[in-house]
C-alpha positions as CSV (number, residue, x, y, z in Angstrom):
1,M,8.3,-15.2,10.1
2,A,7.3,-17.2,6.3
3,Y,9.1,-15.4,3.9
4,I,7.6,-16.6,0.2
5,I,3.9,-17.2,0.5
6,A,3.6,-17.9,-3.4
7,T,3.2,-21.3,-4.6
8,V,5.8,-22.2,-7.4
9,S,2.8,-22.3,-10.1
10,E,1.3,-19.0,-8.6
11,R,5.2,-17.7,-8.8
12,K,5.8,-18.9,-12.5
13,K,2.6,-17.5,-13.6
14,C,3.1,-14.2,-12.5
15,M,6.5,-14.5,-14.3
16,E,4.8,-15.0,-17.8
17,T,2.0,-12.5,-16.9
18,G,3.8,-9.7,-14.7
19,I,3.8,-9.7,-10.7
20,A,0.7,-7.3,-11.0
21,N,-1.5,-10.3,-12.0
22,Y,-0.8,-11.9,-8.7
23,R,-3.5,-12.9,-6.7
24,I,-5.7,-11.2,-8.9
25,D,-9.0,-13.1,-8.5
26,D,-8.9,-12.6,-4.9
27,M,-8.6,-8.5,-5.8
28,Q,-11.7,-9.2,-7.8
29,S,-13.3,-10.8,-5.3
30,K,-12.4,-8.7,-2.5
31,I,-12.3,-5.1,-3.8
32,K,-15.8,-3.9,-3.9
33,M,-15.3,-0.4,-5.3
34,P,-11.8,-0.6,-7.3
35,P,-9.6,0.8,-7.3
36,L,-8.3,0.3,-4.1
37,D,-6.0,3.6,-3.8
38,I,-3.0,2.7,-1.3
39,M,-0.5,5.5,-0.3
40,L,2.9,5.4,0.2
41,V,4.4,7.3,3.1
42,G,8.0,7.5,4.3
43,V,11.3,9.4,5.5
44,T,13.5,10.4,1.9
45,G,15.7,6.8,1.3
46,A,13.3,4.6,2.8
47,G,12.5,3.0,-0.9
48,K,9.0,4.1,-1.6
49,S,9.8,4.5,-5.0
50,S,12.0,1.0,-5.4
51,T,8.6,-0.5,-4.0
52,I,6.8,0.7,-6.9
53,N,9.1,-0.5,-9.2
54,A,9.6,-4.1,-7.5
55,L,5.8,-4.3,-8.3
56,F,5.9,-3.2,-11.8
57,G,8.6,-5.2,-12.6
58,N,10.9,-2.2,-13.2
59,D,8.5,-0.5,-15.4
60,A,6.6,2.0,-13.2
61,A,8.0,4.9,-14.4
62,K,6.0,3.7,-18.0
63,I,3.1,2.3,-16.5
64,G,2.7,5.7,-14.2
65,Y,0.3,8.0,-15.7
66,G,1.9,11.5,-14.2
67,T,1.4,13.7,-11.7
68,D,-1.9,15.0,-9.8
69,P,-2.0,18.7,-10.9
70,E,-3.4,19.7,-7.4
71,T,-0.9,17.8,-5.9
72,K,2.0,17.8,-8.2
73,D,4.5,16.1,-5.4
74,I,2.0,13.1,-5.2
75,Q,2.6,10.5,-8.3
76,I,-0.2,8.3,-8.9
77,F,0.4,4.8,-10.7
78,N,-2.2,2.3,-11.5
79,L,-0.7,-1.3,-10.7
80,N,-3.8,-2.9,-12.4
81,K,-7.7,-2.2,-12.7
82,Y,-7.6,-3.0,-9.4
83,I,-4.8,-1.4,-7.5
84,R,-3.7,2.1,-7.5
85,L,-0.7,3.5,-6.0
86,L,-0.5,6.8,-4.5
87,D,3.8,7.7,-4.2
88,T,4.0,10.6,-1.7
89,P,7.2,12.7,-1.4
90,G,10.0,11.7,1.2
91,L,10.2,13.2,4.6
92,G,13.5,14.4,6.4
93,D,15.1,17.1,3.7
94,S,13.9,20.1,5.5
95,P,11.3,21.6,8.1
96,E,9.9,23.6,5.1
97,K,9.4,21.1,2.7
98,D,8.1,18.7,5.2
99,R,5.1,21.1,6.4
100,I,4.3,21.4,2.8
101,Y,4.0,17.9,2.1
102,L,2.8,16.5,5.6
103,Q,-0.5,19.1,4.3
104,K,-0.5,17.9,1.0
105,I,-0.7,14.2,2.5
106,A,-3.8,15.1,5.0
107,S,-5.6,16.6,2.4
108,Y,-5.1,13.8,-0.1
109,L,-6.3,11.4,2.8
110,N,-9.3,14.0,3.5
111,R,-10.3,14.0,-0.1
112,D,-13.8,12.8,-1.1
113,Y,-14.0,9.7,-3.6
114,K,-16.7,10.5,-5.8
115,R,-18.0,8.4,-8.7
116,Y,-20.1,9.0,-11.7
117,G,-20.8,12.1,-10.1
118,E,-21.9,10.5,-6.5
119,K,-20.0,10.8,-3.2
120,C,-18.7,7.5,-2.2
121,G,-16.7,8.0,0.6
122,K,-13.2,8.7,0.4
123,L,-10.3,8.6,-2.1
124,V,-7.2,6.9,-0.3
125,D,-8.3,3.7,1.0
126,M,-4.7,2.3,3.2
127,V,-1.4,3.8,4.3
128,L,1.6,2.1,3.6
129,V,4.1,3.2,6.1
130,I,7.5,2.1,4.5
131,I,10.5,2.2,6.9
132,D,14.3,1.8,6.1
133,G,15.2,-1.2,7.7
134,S,18.9,0.4,8.4
135,R,17.8,3.5,10.0
136,R,17.2,3.9,13.8
137,D,16.0,6.8,14.3
138,F,12.7,6.9,14.0
139,S,11.1,10.8,15.1
140,E,10.4,11.5,12.0
141,I,8.0,8.5,11.5
142,Y,6.5,9.0,15.0
143,S,5.8,12.9,13.9
144,L,4.0,12.0,10.9
145,L,2.1,9.3,12.7
146,N,0.6,11.3,15.2
147,D,0.4,14.8,13.7
148,T,-0.7,13.5,10.2
149,I,-1.8,10.0,10.0
150,F,-3.8,8.7,12.7
151,P,-5.5,12.0,12.9
152,N,-7.0,11.5,9.7
153,I,-7.2,7.9,8.7
154,K,-8.4,4.9,11.2
155,R,-5.7,2.9,12.3
156,E,-6.9,-0.5,10.8
157,N,-6.3,1.2,7.6
158,V,-2.7,1.8,7.9
159,L,0.2,-1.0,7.6
160,F,3.8,-0.9,8.4
161,V,6.5,-2.4,6.5
162,I,10.3,-2.7,6.7
163,N,12.4,-2.0,3.3
164,Q,16.2,-3.0,2.9
165,A,16.1,-5.8,5.0
166,D,19.6,-6.4,2.6
167,Q,20.5,-3.7,4.6
168,A,19.6,-4.3,8.2
169,M,22.9,-6.1,9.5
170,K,25.0,-3.6,7.5
171,G,24.7,-6.1,4.4
172,R,26.3,-9.0,6.3
173,H,24.2,-12.2,6.1
174,W,23.0,-11.6,2.6
175,E,23.3,-14.4,0.8
176,N,22.3,-15.2,-2.9
177,G,19.7,-12.9,-2.7
178,K,18.3,-14.1,0.7
179,P,19.0,-13.4,4.4
180,D,20.7,-16.0,6.1
181,Q,19.8,-17.9,9.1
182,T,21.5,-14.9,11.5
183,L,19.9,-12.1,9.3
184,S,16.5,-13.7,9.5
185,A,16.2,-14.0,13.1
186,F,17.5,-10.1,13.3
187,L,15.1,-9.1,10.8
188,Q,12.5,-11.0,13.6
189,E,13.6,-9.0,15.9
190,Q,13.6,-5.7,14.0
191,A,9.8,-6.7,13.3
192,E,9.1,-7.0,16.8
193,S,10.9,-4.1,17.8
194,V,9.8,-1.6,15.7
195,Q,6.1,-2.9,16.1
196,K,6.6,-2.0,20.2
197,R,8.3,0.8,19.2
198,I,5.6,2.2,17.2
199,E,2.6,1.5,19.5
200,E,4.6,2.9,22.5
201,S,5.0,6.4,20.7
202,T,1.5,6.3,19.1
203,G,-0.3,4.3,21.6
204,K,-2.3,2.6,18.7
205,K,-2.0,-1.0,18.6
206,I,-0.5,-2.2,15.0
207,R,0.1,-4.9,12.9
208,R,3.8,-6.3,13.0
209,P,5.6,-5.2,10.3
210,L,6.8,-7.3,6.9
211,C,10.6,-7.2,6.0
212,Y,11.4,-7.2,2.6
213,S,14.0,-5.9,0.2
214,A,12.8,-3.8,-3.4
215,A,16.1,-3.7,-4.7
216,N,16.8,-7.2,-4.6
217,N,12.8,-8.4,-5.0
218,F,13.4,-10.1,-1.7
219,N,9.6,-10.7,-0.1
220,I,7.5,-9.0,-2.7
221,Y,5.2,-11.9,-3.2
222,S,4.8,-11.5,1.0
223,L,4.3,-8.1,0.8
224,I,1.4,-8.5,-1.5
225,D,-0.2,-11.3,0.6
226,Y,0.6,-9.1,3.6
227,I,-1.3,-6.3,2.5
228,W,-4.3,-8.7,0.8
229,N,-4.5,-10.6,4.7
230,N,-5.0,-7.2,6.4
231,I,-7.0,-5.1,4.1
232,A,-9.7,-3.4,6.1
233,I,-13.3,-2.1,4.8
234,Q,-12.7,0.6,1.7
235,R,-12.5,4.1,3.0
236,K,-14.5,4.1,-0.4
237,M,-17.6,2.5,1.1
238,A,-17.5,4.6,4.4
239,N,-21.3,6.4,5.4
240,G,-23.0,3.5,4.1
241,A,-21.9,4.1,0.5
242,N,-23.6,1.4,-1.8
243,Y,-20.9,-0.3,-4.2
244,K,-23.9,-1.3,-6.5
245,V,-24.8,1.9,-7.3
246,F,-23.0,1.6,-10.5
247,C,-22.1,-1.5,-12.7
248,S,-18.2,-1.5,-12.4
249,N,-18.2,-2.8,-16.2
250,C,-20.2,-0.2,-18.5
251,G,-21.0,2.4,-15.9
252,V,-24.8,1.8,-16.0
253,R,-26.6,2.6,-12.9
254,L,-28.0,-0.1,-11.4
255,E,-31.4,-1.1,-9.7
256,D,-31.8,-0.7,-5.9
257,N,-31.2,-4.5,-5.5
258,E,-29.4,-5.4,-3.0
259,N,-29.2,-9.1,-3.9
260,A,-28.4,-8.3,-7.6
261,R,-25.6,-10.7,-9.2
262,F,-25.5,-9.7,-12.8
263,C,-25.7,-6.2,-14.3
264,S,-29.1,-6.4,-16.2
265,K,-27.4,-4.1,-19.2
266,C,-24.0,-5.8,-20.2
267,G,-24.4,-9.0,-17.8
268,A,-21.3,-9.0,-15.9
269,K,-21.0,-9.9,-12.2
270,L,-21.3,-7.8,-9.6
């Protein structure tokens, strides 16, 4: 497993401008209808909030613009102009709370996305399932996937990651902010095991999960790489939605010209 994919120059640039700008050019070219909305789901303690903090450089609380009043338990954060994160409540605290939260998650997954009054597919483009690396009981994850996630979004739009790599062997073999050879081998086996268990429980083929540690900022660049390398088609472009209907820069309605490369009003690249 390759833990660090970012080059030295890329990492140095991100230290100066913020990790949110890592691969920003790729985002601009790959995300046809920004923002790419990624929903984070998992059990309580899996590390959804700490993952957001790691991506924001521990400033997520300041950047997040609050809570949607209709789904007050789902917080929304703008990572940059191309990425938006939807942080859902942790599951597993109580059956009654889980029932309410799962209904809200399902509702969000089916929410339409409208741009300048026109329907453009679905709001949520991807789901990132965050798994606690120190946890062995996956029953709540199985229920989440079988009852709520997969019935409402295609498997190609669902990614799995394993947080808390530093605690995978109860804190052993974690040295100088990264796993030693023993723990690295264990994490590789853990990723393969989690993949197999989820596939057997859901009947769905999934991509092998990535291991990381949000609390230690370990593999965070690889987490971004993992997302970008596995992006499926945006749900905002479902049902033939044309992402060139409006200019993303000035908002003007565009001519019905599939070959247009620049906005006729502001000159922005389409």
